C-alpha positions, 0 to 999 in steps of 0.5 A: 027104848032109847040109848045114849052115847057110850052105851054098849048095844047088840046089833042084830046083824053085826053083834056087839058095838058102842053108840059113839054119836047121835047124828042126823043123816039123809036117808031116802031123801029125809033127814033122819036122826040116827045112832052111830054105832061103832062095831069093831072096825065098822061104823053103822048108822041105825035110825032111831025110829027103826028100833021097833025093828029090833035092830039094836038091843041091850046086852043080855044081863049076866043072870039071863045069859047064864040061863040061856047057855044050856041051849048049847048042850040041849038036843039039836034041831035038825036042819033042812036038807036043801042047802038054800032052804037051810040057809034061809032057815039059819038066816031067819033064826039069826035075824032077831039077834037074840042070844037064844037064837044065836045059841041055837044056830051055833048048836045046830050048825056045830052038830050039822058040821060033825056029819056034813061039810059046811058050805061057804055060806054056812061057815060064814053064818057059824063064824058070825054066830060064834063071834056074836055069842063070844063077844057078848059072853065076854061083856056080860059075864066078864069071862076072857074070850079064850075061856068063853071059847073053851067053855062053849066048845066043851058045852057043844061036845056034851 
């Protein structure tokens, strides 16, 4: 899949961004063609040949986005008891950057938070997942951020 300057993209780690340039950058001693992606106040260079690694994807279309949201109201999956294994479990889910994976992490950590105190890493993972979900929600469905946040919270309570 190829992207163009001005395209909105979802970075698997950092979320919603925009391709601002295509430029060559020296990586590991080799000149490599990269997408320059602006994500909030951060710039990320993604090698164009790295796209097989799923580091960038197109934002979820509205119809597919709506079909994915019921994950937030579905029964949670239990997280592992051991905090290190739990962190690895969550990070593995987040790694693909897909909307369904992000929704599962938000659902499962939100549920876990009701009965246990989140550690700093878990708080960070949850914040990143929520931010990623809500920014894509506002882009895909055109819902104002606050309304998307309220809707998400309401879905997580049911």
